[in-house]
C-alpha positions as CSV (number, residue, x, y, z in Angstrom):
1,M,0.0,0.0,0.0
2,E,2.9,2.3,0.7
3,A,4.1,2.1,-2.9
4,M,0.8,3.5,-4.1
5,S,0.7,6.5,-1.7
6,F,2.4,9.8,-1.8
7,G,5.5,10.4,0.3
8,W,5.2,12.5,3.4
9,R,7.5,14.6,5.5
10,A,7.0,15.8,9.0
11,V,6.9,19.6,9.3
12,R,7.2,21.4,12.6
13,Q,6.2,24.9,12.2
14,R,4.8,27.4,14.7
15,M,1.5,28.9,14.0
16,R,1.7,32.6,13.4
17,K,-0.5,34.8,15.5
18,G,-3.1,37.0,13.8
19,T,-6.2,36.6,11.8
20,S,-6.9,35.2,8.3
21,G,-7.6,37.6,5.5
22,Y,-10.5,35.5,4.4
23,T,-14.0,36.4,5.4
24,F,-16.7,33.8,5.9
25,R,-18.2,34.7,2.5
26,K,-14.9,34.4,0.7
27,L,-14.4,30.9,2.3
28,V,-17.8,29.7,1.2
29,T,-17.3,31.1,-2.3
30,H,-13.9,29.4,-2.5
31,S,-15.2,26.1,-1.3
32,M,-18.1,26.2,-3.7
33,N,-15.7,26.9,-6.6
34,R,-13.5,24.0,-5.5
35,M,-16.5,21.6,-5.3
36,T,-18.1,22.6,-8.7
37,G,-15.1,23.7,-10.8
38,F,-13.6,20.4,-11.9
39,S,-16.5,18.0,-12.3
40,T,-20.0,17.6,-13.7
41,V,-21.1,15.6,-10.7
42,P,-23.0,18.5,-9.1
43,L,-24.8,19.0,-12.5
44,Q,-25.7,15.3,-12.5
45,F,-26.8,15.6,-8.9
46,A,-29.1,18.5,-9.8
47,S,-30.6,16.5,-12.6
48,I,-31.3,13.6,-10.4
49,I,-32.9,15.8,-7.7
50,G,-35.0,17.6,-10.4
51,L,-36.2,14.3,-11.8
52,F,-37.1,13.2,-8.3
53,F,-39.1,16.3,-7.6
54,T,-40.9,16.0,-10.9
55,L,-41.8,12.4,-10.1
56,F,-42.8,13.4,-6.6
57,G,-45.1,16.2,-8.1
58,V,-46.7,13.7,-10.5
59,G,-47.3,11.3,-7.6
60,L,-48.7,14.1,-5.5
61,L,-51.0,15.2,-8.4
62,I,-52.3,11.6,-8.8
63,H,-52.9,11.4,-5.1
64,V,-54.7,14.7,-5.0
65,L,-56.9,13.9,-8.0
66,T,-57.7,10.4,-6.8
67,G,-58.7,11.7,-3.4
68,Y,-60.8,14.4,-4.9
69,F,-62.7,12.2,-7.3
70,L,-63.2,9.3,-4.9
71,S,-64.0,11.0,-1.7
72,G,-64.4,14.7,-2.6
73,S,-62.0,15.7,0.2
74,G,-59.2,18.1,0.3
75,V,-58.5,21.8,0.6
76,P,-59.7,23.4,-2.6
77,G,-56.9,24.7,-4.7
78,F,-53.9,24.2,-2.4
79,P,-53.0,20.5,-3.1
80,F,-53.4,21.0,-6.8
81,H,-51.2,24.0,-6.8
82,A,-48.6,22.4,-4.6
83,S,-48.4,19.4,-7.0
84,I,-48.1,21.7,-10.1
85,I,-45.4,23.7,-8.4
86,A,-43.5,20.6,-7.5
87,I,-43.8,19.3,-11.1
88,F,-42.6,22.4,-12.8
89,S,-39.8,23.3,-10.3
90,G,-38.5,19.8,-10.6
91,A,-38.7,19.9,-14.4
92,Q,-36.8,23.2,-14.4
93,L,-34.0,21.9,-12.2
94,F,-33.8,18.8,-14.3
95,A,-33.5,20.8,-17.5
96,L,-30.9,23.1,-16.0
97,G,-28.8,20.1,-15.0
98,I,-29.1,18.7,-18.5
99,I,-28.2,22.0,-20.1
100,G,-25.3,22.6,-17.7
101,E,-23.9,19.1,-18.4
102,Y,-24.2,19.7,-22.1
103,L,-22.3,23.0,-21.9
104,A,-19.7,21.3,-19.7
105,R,-19.2,18.6,-22.3
106,M,-19.0,21.2,-25.1
107,H,-16.4,23.1,-23.1
108,D,-14.3,19.9,-22.4
109,G,-14.9,18.5,-25.9
110,P,-12.5,20.5,-28.0
111,A,-9.6,20.0,-25.6
112,K,-10.2,16.2,-25.6
113,L,-10.4,16.2,-29.4
114,R,-7.2,18.3,-29.7
115,N,-5.4,15.9,-27.4
116,S,-6.5,12.9,-29.4
117,R,-5.5,14.5,-32.7
118,S,-2.1,15.5,-31.5
119,S,-1.4,12.0,-30.1
120,W,-2.6,10.5,-33.4
121,H,-0.2,12.7,-35.4
122,A,2.7,12.0,-33.0
123,G,2.3,8.3,-33.5
124,K,2.5,8.6,-37.3
């Protein structure tokens, strides 16, 4: 296992006194950039959550309409609007995730194509 890991070196250093130049907002912005800057995983996560909310909204709409037609119960207007909002907000999040992933692939695509062409010419 040691052959696969990086080497390490013990460092003994005193902590300097004072405060950091980063505010809480800068730290949050920096961490969000680090999490989302190198991967399409957050976009895929947004797509999955959007699909889940859309399916949840459709299920809620079916439940509301079934309850209304079979027993006539329910608060007039609210359950229907809640299900419609869940459907459309989920569909928007799903669409934004798909569009974002498409743009990420378009952004990464030319670099991958360039690298494959250069390696093909180098092998000739």
